[in-house]
C-alpha positions as CSV (number, residue, x, y, z in Angstrom):
1,X,69.0,81.1,85.1
2,X,72.5,82.1,84.2
3,X,75.3,80.4,86.1
4,X,77.3,82.7,88.5
5,X,80.6,83.7,87.0
6,X,82.5,83.1,90.3
7,X,81.9,80.3,92.7
8,X,83.7,80.1,96.0
9,X,84.2,76.9,98.1
10,X,85.4,77.2,101.7
11,X,85.7,74.7,104.5
12,X,88.0,73.1,107.0
13,X,91.0,71.0,106.1
14,X,90.4,67.7,104.4
15,X,86.7,68.4,103.8
16,X,87.2,67.9,100.0
17,X,87.4,71.5,98.7
18,X,90.0,70.8,96.1
19,X,88.7,67.5,94.8
20,X,85.1,68.9,94.6
21,X,86.3,72.2,93.2
22,X,88.2,70.5,90.3
23,X,85.3,68.3,89.5
24,X,82.9,71.2,89.6
25,X,85.1,73.4,87.4
26,X,85.4,70.5,84.9
27,X,81.7,70.0,84.7
28,X,81.0,73.7,84.2
29,X,83.9,74.4,81.9
30,X,85.4,76.8,84.5
31,X,88.9,77.4,85.7
32,X,89.8,76.1,89.2
33,X,92.2,77.7,91.7
34,X,93.1,76.1,95.1
35,X,94.3,79.1,97.1
36,X,95.5,76.8,99.9
37,X,98.3,75.7,97.5
38,X,99.6,79.3,97.5
39,X,99.9,79.3,101.3
40,X,101.5,75.8,101.1
41,X,104.0,77.0,98.5
42,X,105.0,79.9,100.6
43,X,105.3,77.7,103.7
44,X,107.5,75.3,101.7
45,X,109.8,78.1,100.7
46,X,110.0,79.4,104.3
47,X,110.9,76.0,105.6
48,X,113.4,75.5,102.7
49,X,115.1,78.8,103.6
50,X,114.9,78.0,107.3
51,X,113.0,81.2,108.1
52,X,111.7,81.4,111.7
53,X,108.0,80.9,111.4
54,X,107.3,83.2,114.3
55,X,109.0,86.1,112.4
56,X,106.0,87.7,110.8
57,X,108.1,90.5,109.2
58,X,110.4,87.9,107.5
59,X,107.4,85.9,106.3
60,X,105.7,89.0,104.9
61,X,108.8,90.0,103.1
62,X,109.1,86.5,101.6
63,X,105.5,86.7,100.4
64,X,106.3,90.0,98.6
65,X,109.4,88.7,97.0
66,X,108.4,85.1,96.1
67,X,107.0,84.3,92.7
68,X,104.2,81.8,93.4
69,X,102.3,80.5,90.5
70,X,99.2,78.3,90.7
71,X,98.1,77.3,87.2
72,X,94.5,77.6,86.4
73,X,92.9,74.3,85.5
74,X,93.4,73.5,81.8
75,X,90.8,70.7,81.6
76,X,93.2,67.9,82.6
77,X,92.6,68.5,86.3
78,X,96.3,69.1,86.8
79,X,97.3,72.4,88.4
80,X,101.1,72.6,88.7
81,X,102.4,74.9,91.5
82,X,105.7,76.6,91.2
83,X,107.8,78.8,93.4
84,X,110.4,81.1,91.7
85,X,110.1,78.9,88.6
86,X,110.6,75.6,90.4
87,X,107.7,73.0,90.3
88,X,106.9,72.2,94.0
89,X,103.5,70.5,93.4
90,X,104.6,67.3,95.3
91,X,106.6,69.0,98.0
92,X,103.8,71.3,99.3
93,X,101.9,68.3,100.6
94,X,104.7,67.0,102.8
95,X,104.0,66.5,106.6
96,X,106.3,69.3,107.4
97,X,104.3,71.8,105.3
98,X,101.1,70.4,106.6
99,X,102.1,71.0,110.1
100,X,103.3,74.6,109.5
101,X,100.9,76.1,106.9
102,X,98.3,77.4,109.3
103,X,100.9,79.3,111.2
104,X,102.2,81.0,108.0
105,X,98.7,81.6,106.7
106,X,97.6,83.6,109.7
107,X,100.3,86.3,109.2
108,X,98.6,89.6,108.1
109,X,101.4,90.6,105.6
110,X,101.3,87.1,104.0
111,X,97.5,87.2,103.6
112,X,97.6,90.8,102.1
113,X,99.9,89.8,99.3
114,X,98.2,86.5,98.5
115,X,94.7,87.8,98.7
116,X,95.6,90.5,96.2
117,X,96.9,87.9,93.8
118,X,93.8,85.7,94.2
119,X,91.6,88.7,93.4
120,X,93.5,89.4,90.2
121,X,93.1,85.7,89.2
122,X,89.4,85.9,89.7
123,X,88.9,88.9,87.5
124,X,88.8,86.8,84.4
125,X,85.6,85.2,85.5
126,X,84.2,81.7,85.1
127,X,86.3,80.4,88.0
128,X,85.8,78.2,91.0
129,X,88.1,79.3,93.8
130,X,88.6,77.2,97.0
131,X,90.1,78.1,100.3
132,X,89.2,79.1,103.8
133,X,88.2,82.8,103.5
134,X,87.3,83.1,99.8
135,X,83.6,83.9,100.3
136,X,84.1,86.1,103.4
137,X,87.3,88.1,102.4
138,X,88.8,87.4,99.0
139,X,85.6,87.4,96.9
140,X,82.7,88.6,99.0
141,X,80.7,89.5,95.9
142,X,80.9,86.0,94.4
143,X,77.7,84.9,92.7
144,X,77.6,81.6,94.7
145,X,79.4,80.9,98.0
146,X,79.6,77.3,99.3
147,X,80.8,76.1,102.7
148,X,81.6,72.4,102.9
149,X,81.2,70.6,106.2
150,X,82.0,67.1,107.5
151,X,82.9,65.6,110.9
152,X,86.5,65.7,112.0
153,X,86.5,61.9,112.0
154,X,85.3,61.8,108.4
155,X,87.9,64.4,107.3
156,X,90.6,62.4,109.1
157,X,89.5,59.2,107.3
158,X,89.7,61.0,103.9
159,X,93.1,62.5,104.6
160,X,94.4,59.1,105.8
161,X,93.2,57.4,102.7
162,X,95.0,60.1,100.7
163,X,98.3,60.3,102.6
164,X,98.3,57.5,105.2
165,X,98.5,54.7,102.7
166,X,101.9,56.0,101.7
167,X,103.1,55.1,105.2
168,X,103.9,58.7,106.2
169,X,101.2,59.4,108.7
170,X,99.0,57.4,111.0
171,X,95.3,58.1,111.5
172,X,96.1,59.5,115.0
173,X,98.8,61.8,113.5
174,X,96.3,63.2,111.0
175,X,93.5,63.6,113.5
176,X,95.8,65.6,115.8
177,X,97.1,67.7,113.0
178,X,93.5,68.5,111.8
179,X,92.5,69.4,115.4
180,X,95.5,71.8,115.6
181,X,94.7,73.4,112.2
182,X,91.0,73.7,113.0
183,X,91.9,75.6,116.2
184,X,94.3,77.9,114.5
185,X,92.1,78.6,111.5
186,X,89.0,79.3,113.6
187,X,90.7,81.5,116.3
188,X,93.1,83.6,114.3
189,X,92.3,87.3,114.5
190,X,92.6,87.9,110.8
191,X,90.1,86.2,108.5
192,X,89.0,83.5,110.9
193,X,87.5,80.4,109.2
194,X,83.7,80.8,109.1
195,X,80.9,80.6,106.5
196,X,79.9,83.8,104.8
197,X,76.5,85.0,106.0
198,X,75.0,84.1,102.6
199,X,76.9,80.9,102.0
200,X,75.2,77.7,101.2
201,X,76.2,75.0,103.6
202,X,76.7,71.6,102.0
203,X,77.2,68.5,104.2
204,X,79.6,66.2,102.4
205,X,79.3,63.3,104.9
206,X,78.5,60.1,103.0
207,X,78.7,61.7,99.6
208,X,81.2,61.2,96.8
209,X,83.0,64.3,95.4
210,X,80.9,63.9,92.2
211,X,77.7,64.0,94.2
212,X,78.8,67.1,96.1
213,X,79.7,68.8,92.9
214,X,76.3,68.0,91.5
215,X,74.6,69.5,94.5
216,X,76.6,72.7,94.0
217,X,75.5,72.8,90.4
218,X,71.9,72.5,91.5
219,X,72.5,75.4,93.9
220,X,74.0,77.4,91.0
221,X,70.9,76.9,88.9
222,X,72.6,74.7,86.4
223,X,70.6,71.5,86.8
């Protein structure tokens, strides 16, 4: 059975989409794109320019003007993110961006611009693309759609291990932020977070990223 040319991975924050997606792409020899980094990059730019995040017209204009580049995986697992030629890979994971990205991502004009870019990136094929609406909106004709799930407590533990050890955020801070993002992502009127009707649900609780990637390969028919 031939492998699907396009695989989408959706799910809530800190469920492991990016980590699993990179591992999966490496195993398959595919490119990987984390679309969430595009929204983070735009959010960073908006904060950097002190744009009012309730001004949807200004955010939409910024999305049209900004040159956001998310490099396709080159085999090293490193995907640099740049805004107008400036590498912002580290900056887009700051607490400030984390707190604001869902508000920016729900703006219709922002999504229109970035979704069009994501679709262009996928046209080359042999790609794993991760996000929150990839299987439902961006690439509804993808050969395999996966929706990752895990409890909020497990997702908080993972994010805390990733960021909390640096002393920037407590477990309680991360839990509150994930609760806020879950609510915004699920209730937004445009592209609410939900599995595609034909998505394969993969429970990541208690599994390593490598084990989750292997399960997806099994679903893709590559075992």
